[in-house]
C-alpha positions, 0 to 999 in steps of 0.5 A: 579703815573705811567700812566701805572700802572693806565692803568693797573688797569682799564684794569684789571677792578678795579674801579679807586680811585679819586687820579688815576682819577685826575692823568689821567686828569692832564696828559691829561691837561698838556701833561705829558701823551702820545697820546698812554697812553691816547688812552690805558686808553680810550680803557680800559674805553670803555672795562671795563666801570666806576661805577657812583662814578668814573664817577662823579669823572671823570666828576669833574676832567674834569670840573676843568681841566680848567676855571669854569665860575662864573656869580655872578658879571655879573648883571644876574637875573634869573636861569642859564639854558641850554639844550644839544642834543645828535644830530640828523637830522633837529634838530634846537630846540636850536635856538627857545628854548634859546629865549623862556626860556629867555622870561620867565625869564631864563638866558640861556648861551647855549654852543653849538657845530658844525656838527659831522658825519651825524648830524648838528650843532647849531653853523654852523646854526647860522653862516649862519647869516652874521656877527654872532659871535659864539666866542664872547669876554667875556664881549660881552657874558655878555652884550648879556646875560644881554640884551637878556637873552640868548646867543648861542655860542661855548665853549672857549678853557679854558673850560674843556681843558682835555676833548678836548684832550681826545675827539680828541684821542677817535675820531680816536681810536674807543672809542667814544661809551662809556657811561662814556666817553660820560657822562663826555664829555658833563657834564664837559663843562656844569658844567664849564659853571656855570649852575644851571640847565640842561635838556638833549635831548637824541635821538634814532632811525635811525638818532641818534648816539644811534639807540637802545633805550636801549643804549639811556636809559643807557646814559640818566640815566648816565647823570642824575645820574652823573650830580646829583652826581656833584651837577647839577640839570638835567632831560633827555627826550628820543626822537625819531629820525626815521624821520627828526625833522621839515621839513628841514636839512641844515644850512641856511634852518634850520635857515629859519625854526626856524625864521618862528617858532618863528614868527608863520608862520609855526610850524611843529607839532613834532618840536613844541611838542619837543620844548615846552616839553623841555622849560617846563622841563627847566622852571620847573627845574629853578623854574620859574613855579610851574608845567610842565603844567604851564611852557608849557603854559608860553612857548606857551605865549612867542611864541604867544606874540612875546617875544621869537622872540624879544629875538632872534632878540636881541641875534642875533644883540648883537652877530654881526648878522643882526639887524632885523633878523626876517624880514631880515635874508638875508640867502644865497640860493642854485642856484640849487633846485630840488624836488625828485618825488615819484616813484609811489603811496604808503606810507613811511613806514620807512625812513633812517634818517642817510642817509638823513643826510649824503646826506646833508653832500655830498652836502657840508652842513657838514664836512668830516674832522674837520675844513673843510668849509661848504656850508650854502646854501645846504640841504633838505626842505619839507621832508615828515613825516613818514607814509605819503601817496604819489601819484606818482610824488609827492615830497618826499623832495626838494634838495638845491645844489650847482651844477646840479651834486650835485643835481643828486646825492642827488636826488638819495640818498633821493629816496633810503632813503625814499622808498615808499611802494606800497599800504601800509597803513601809519604807526602809528605816533610814538610820539617824546617823548618816556621817561622822566628820572629824578633822582628819576627814575634812 
């Protein structure tokens, strides 16, 4: 099939046939479609959209453009489960969620990513632990899953290679924000990982890629419907990202918060609620609990009796990190730490969470371009929650920086992103979980 005829078909609003979709994906994988042709097709899809059947076929073709993992002879016992988040500021849930689910009988081969734009990446947080391998050889991955029940790693080059090429093209052609393209990109890698159940955390608010809840809802419904069409049981939670999740943002700082969470030293309420809710959905979806209430109780017990912390420690050690990470994480620290003082008394009525994420990037905690080195030490801690009442001079957050000049810039950025309204009452807290999307509700 001629590439230009397939592009013309979608440009004119037609639904692509399975054969046309396969030809497009083969062209991405083997290079027979040029950059210009792939970009034109991405723009045509962005403009014209795709129906559910089209998106299912597109996702399946992307999945099978490379290796599909088969765990049947790996000695693993338990349902293969995973979670995907669309990205937020301070979202370190995966670090706790994987070992919680593993401690309750699930097997979690969690394929994670790096920071993108103003949002942090799970792999970057784990690499704050000296020696941790995010790209282990296949046998090391299997051994880690057998021993710890979970492994948080990067996608190999063999998984969904067509998506890797298309994503790079979308990133430079203003076609990232397309629900069918996002859906296929996320699900193709998850399906290629050989999962039996997937829970999706679709974020909305000022710190999310989809600030409007209508857009987040459309993506959540697409993900759940297409996953079902591809044979993967899935559910989605639409969650609030109008404030930092937890009290920290920055790689080593979030790792410290995750360790404190697992040990029970400190659990920020919204972070705890979201972690338990996602864990309950995964355990129930995997058939490990008869109800969401029972699943939540299982997850809480795994935290209370130390089983989740033990699984996390085993995973980190098996993948080359510190052998006693719960006691000696040996995380790097920034040389400059400075509080951001409230200019006057009042309340935090709104927070520009995206601006806080960009402040972390400017400190060196994120990337301006792919492959750029990051500084794991920098970021923010003790970030106040939305609606907090403050007194003049009270810290709104603490900046961790490499230099005094960087700290000066970050302090101003944080103060601008967290305006204090004089005399205003505290805003009513928005629940962290806004909606649940299941196949029956799509």
